[in-house]
C-alpha positions as CSV (number, residue, x, y, z in Angstrom):
1,M,-85.6,-6.9,40.0
2,K,-83.9,-6.2,36.3
3,A,-81.3,-3.6,36.2
4,Y,-82.8,-1.9,32.7
5,P,-85.8,-2.3,31.3
6,E,-86.2,-4.8,29.0
7,S,-86.3,-2.5,26.2
8,N,-83.2,-1.1,26.7
9,Y,-81.4,-4.4,26.1
10,G,-82.2,-4.1,22.3
11,K,-80.7,-0.6,22.1
12,I,-77.8,-1.2,23.7
13,L,-76.9,-4.2,21.5
14,C,-77.8,-2.2,18.5
15,L,-75.2,0.5,20.0
16,L,-72.5,-2.0,20.4
17,A,-73.0,-3.5,16.8
18,V,-72.8,0.0,15.3
19,S,-70.0,0.8,17.2
20,A,-67.9,-2.2,16.1
21,M,-68.8,-1.7,12.5
22,V,-67.4,1.9,12.6
23,A,-64.5,0.6,14.5
24,S,-64.0,-2.2,11.9
25,A,-64.6,0.5,9.1
26,A,-62.2,2.8,10.1
27,L,-59.6,0.4,10.8
28,S,-59.8,-0.9,7.4
29,A,-59.8,2.5,5.7
30,H,-56.6,3.2,7.8
31,A,-54.9,-0.2,6.7
32,A,-55.4,0.5,3.0
33,D,-52.9,3.3,2.8
34,E,-50.3,2.3,5.5
35,Q,-47.7,-0.5,5.4
36,R,-45.5,-1.1,8.5
37,T,-43.0,-4.1,8.4
38,L,-39.9,-5.0,10.1
39,T,-36.9,-5.3,7.9
40,L,-33.7,-6.8,9.0
41,K,-32.4,-7.6,5.5
42,P,-29.8,-5.2,4.5
43,L,-30.5,-3.2,0.9
44,M,-27.5,-3.0,-1.3
45,G,-27.3,-1.6,-4.8
46,P,-26.2,1.5,-7.2
47,C,-29.2,3.9,-7.1
48,C,-31.8,4.1,-7.4
49,F,-34.1,0.9,-6.6
50,L,-37.3,-0.3,-5.0
51,F,-37.0,-1.2,-1.3
52,G,-39.6,-1.1,1.3
53,P,-43.2,-1.1,1.3
54,A,-45.7,0.1,-1.3
55,V,-49.1,1.6,-0.3
56,T,-51.8,2.4,-2.6
57,V,-54.0,5.3,-3.3
58,N,-57.2,5.9,-4.8
59,E,-57.5,9.1,-6.8
60,P,-60.8,10.6,-8.1
61,S,-61.3,11.6,-11.9
62,N,-59.3,14.9,-11.0
63,P,-56.5,13.8,-9.0
64,T,-55.7,15.8,-5.6
65,P,-52.4,16.1,-3.9
66,V,-51.1,13.1,-1.9
67,V,-49.2,13.3,1.3
68,V,-46.8,10.3,1.9
69,T,-45.0,10.2,5.0
70,F,-42.1,7.0,5.8
71,T,-40.6,6.7,9.2
72,T,-37.9,4.1,10.2
73,D,-34.7,3.5,12.0
74,Y,-32.0,2.6,10.2
75,T,-28.0,2.1,9.7
76,S,-26.0,2.9,7.1
77,N,-22.3,2.8,5.7
78,A,-22.8,5.5,3.5
79,R,-25.4,8.7,2.7
80,F,-28.8,6.9,1.0
81,F,-30.7,9.1,-1.0
82,L,-35.1,8.3,-0.5
83,G,-37.5,8.9,-2.9
84,L,-40.6,7.5,-4.4
85,N,-41.7,5.5,-7.4
86,V,-45.5,6.4,-8.3
87,N,-47.3,3.6,-10.7
88,S,-43.5,2.5,-12.0
89,R,-42.6,5.9,-13.4
90,G,-39.1,6.1,-11.7
91,C,-37.4,7.2,-8.7
92,T,-38.3,10.7,-8.0
93,F,-37.5,12.6,-5.1
94,Y,-40.4,15.2,-4.0
95,G,-38.9,16.7,-1.1
96,S,-36.8,15.4,1.8
97,R,-34.3,12.9,0.6
98,E,-31.4,12.2,2.5
99,A,-30.3,9.6,4.9
100,P,-27.0,10.3,6.3
101,Q,-24.6,7.4,7.1
102,A,-25.2,6.4,10.2
103,T,-23.5,3.3,12.7
104,N,-26.0,3.1,15.3
105,F,-29.8,2.6,14.7
106,T,-31.1,6.0,13.9
107,P,-34.8,7.3,13.5
108,A,-35.7,9.3,10.8
109,A,-39.0,10.6,9.2
110,Y,-39.6,11.7,5.3
111,Q,-42.3,13.3,3.9
112,W,-43.4,14.2,0.6
113,V,-46.4,15.9,-1.1
114,I,-47.0,14.4,-5.0
115,F,-49.1,16.7,-6.8
116,P,-51.3,16.3,-10.0
117,G,-48.8,18.7,-11.7
118,D,-46.0,16.4,-11.7
119,G,-47.9,13.9,-14.0
120,V,-47.6,10.6,-12.2
121,L,-51.0,10.6,-10.4
122,L,-53.7,9.1,-12.2
123,P,-57.5,8.8,-11.7
124,G,-58.3,5.6,-9.9
125,V,-55.6,3.3,-7.9
126,N,-52.1,4.4,-7.6
127,I,-49.4,2.6,-6.3
128,I,-46.3,4.2,-4.6
129,S,-43.4,2.3,-3.3
130,L,-40.3,3.4,-1.6
131,C,-36.7,4.0,-3.7
132,G,-33.4,5.4,-3.6
133,G,-29.9,4.4,-3.2
134,P,-26.5,5.5,-2.0
135,G,-24.8,8.4,-3.5
136,D,-21.2,7.6,-2.8
137,P,-19.9,4.8,-2.8
138,V,-22.1,3.3,-5.9
139,I,-22.5,0.4,-3.8
140,A,-23.3,0.8,-0.1
141,T,-25.4,-0.8,2.7
142,F,-28.6,0.5,4.0
143,N,-30.2,-1.4,6.8
144,M,-34.0,-0.8,8.3
145,G,-35.5,-1.5,11.5
146,F,-39.2,-0.8,12.1
147,E,-40.9,1.4,9.2
148,T,-43.6,2.9,8.1
149,L,-45.3,4.0,4.8
150,T,-48.6,5.7,4.9
151,A,-50.3,7.9,2.0
152,H,-53.5,10.5,2.1
153,R,-55.2,12.6,-0.5
154,D,-55.1,16.1,0.8
């Protein structure tokens, strides 16, 4: 005796195949706008320079606001400023920006909103990179542990 009628096997296989495709598409879409890395190399230099990951956001013909979130744990021997470089147009501070001096690894989260009126978002693919540097002294060290940078259209 069969546990399921033979006609249900095809339906079950189809359901499993569709579920796998949906899960794969969801992971692919999410991976396109997130970068997670482990950085143990110290970042040193005067403000402002590129560091850490970069993400891309595909904007429509009329750009919409983009929300960028950065989380990390870090140590630093001085106060650092964190900003965004959008499409290689220079380091800009769109909101929260300061990472205080921290002698032990300290968790931190930053979120920025880039508006179309800021003049840096373009139709099509936009590259958003993390940037920044120390406030004072001119040269300082910033060490990141795990970090995640995400961006999505609002």
